[in-house]
C-alpha positions, -999 to +999 in steps of 0.1 A: -240-416+789-226-386+771-244-353+779-277-371+784-274-390+751-265-426+747-238-430+720-246-456+694-209-464+692-188-469+722-156-465+702-152-429+689-129-440+661-156-463+648-182-436+651-161-412+631-154-439+605-192-445+601-200-408+598-172-403+572-184-433+552-220-421+553-211-386+542-189-400+514-218-421+501-246-395+505-229-361+497-207-344+472-180-322+487-176-288+471-149-264+482-154-227+475-127-201+477-138-165+484-121-132+489-110-124+524-139-111+545-166-126+522-171-156+545-183-134+573-206-115+550-221-148+537-224-162+572-243-130+583-267-133+553-272-170+561-280-162+597-305-136+586-323-162+565-321-187+595-298-210+576-264-226+580-237-213+556-237-245+535-274-245+531-274-208+522-248-213+495-268-242+481-300-221+482-283-192+463-268-214+437-301-233+431-319-199+429-295-187+403-298-219+383-336-217+383-333-180+372-310-191+343-334-218+332-363-193+330-343-167+310 
C-alpha cells in the first residue's frame, strides 16, 4: 500500500502512461506566457476564490467570453 491507498497500477511507468493518455484524450493543453511576477498575482487571486490557477484562468476567460457575447 502507498500512503494508505492501494495503487491501481503496480508499475509506475504504466500508471503515468495511462494518465498521460487519458489527459491527451480528455483535455486540450493551453500554454500562457505572462509578464514576470504575474503568475504569483494570478495564484493569489485564484486562492482568494478558492480555485486552482488553471480553473481560475478558465473561469476568467469564460467570464470575458460571456461578457463579449452580451455586448
